[in-house]
N, C-alpha and C positions, 0 to 999 in steps of 0.2 A: 452623521458617517463619518469616517475616518479614511483622511486620505492617508498615503503612503509614498512618501517622498524622498526619491533615489539621491545617490549620492551627487554634489555637486547640479541637481535639477530643481528648479522652482513649482511648485504649484499656481497655476493662475489664480485668479480673482470665483472662477467659476468651480476652483476646487477639483481641479482637473489635471496632472501632470502632462496628459498626452495632448498636443493644443490643436495638431493639424488633422483636419479631416479628412480623410481620403474616399470616394464615391465609387464605385463602377458599378455595370449591367452583368447579369447573369441569365441567362434565361429558365426556365422552372425545372427541366430539365439539371442542369450546372447548378443548381441551389439544390437543387435531392440529391446530389450528386453529397456535395459540401456536408448538407445534414448530416446524411449515411455517415460518413469519413469522420464525424465531429463526435456522433453517437458511439463507432467503435472506440473512441478515442477518452467515452466520458465525460466529451465537454458541452455546456450548453451555452456558454457563451459565443456567438458566432465574429465577435468582434476582436475576443481573445485568441479563437483558433485559426482564424486569414493572419492575422500578427506575427502570431508566434512561426505559422507553416513558409507564410513569406520572408523573413528574418533568416532561418534558420534553416530552411528547403526541403524537412522531414519532419515529424515528429513520432518517439515512439511508445509503441502502446506496454504499457506494462501491467501483467494480471500474477497479482500476489495468492491467489486463491488456495494452488496448489500448498501454500504453507498454513493453511485453514486449520488441518487436520495437526501437524505440526504442534502447533502454538497451543491446540485445548489438549495435545498430549501433556505438553509441555505444566500446561496450566494444574492436568489431575495429578501428577505427579509431586508438581511443586505444593498443594494441597495433603496429599496423602501423607507427604515429609514433613509436613507443619502438624498435623494431627499425630505421628508418631512423635516427636520431637515435644510436643505437650504431654505424653503418655508417658514419655522415658522421664521427664522433667518431675511431673506430678508421684513417679511410683518405682522411680530408682532403678525399672527394670526395662529392657529391651530386648523382645519375644523374635523369633525367629518368622515367623510369621509375617514379621512385621517390617522384617530384612528383604524377603525374598518378593512381598508385594514393589516394597522399592525396585528393588531390580526385575521384576513383570514391567511395571513404568518405565523403567528405562531400557529395555528392551524396545518396549514398543516407539519410544523416540528413536531409539537407534533405527530400528527398522523403516521410520517415515523420512529417516535423513538419506538412510540409501535409495530408497524408493526416487527421493526428489534429486538426491547425487545422478542418476539415472538417466532420466527425464532429461537436465539438465547439459549434462555430456552427451545423448543421444541429438540433441539440438545446436551443436556446435562443434 
């Protein structure tokens, strides 16, 4: 098991960076609330969650799923450009259909960016 050492802090003989244990009791309902909040943040380790929330006072859940469509469109456009570049290199010809395909993919990407910008600006 790999142990990470923070600046100017030592790992103890048990391989722990944090050596002081803190215990406290909660009701079953409180534990359920804690677990639901952890699930919202996609955290699985209660110790990490409790330490972070007690030290920082808050946690921010980030959801980047709105970028998935953009990433897919950029990937498709990149592959199309690579295929066109290979064809141009082998035939030394460039075709109008190839240029139109790249323009179409580029417009899809810009549409995705505009949609995301609209969502972001509505939230601020």
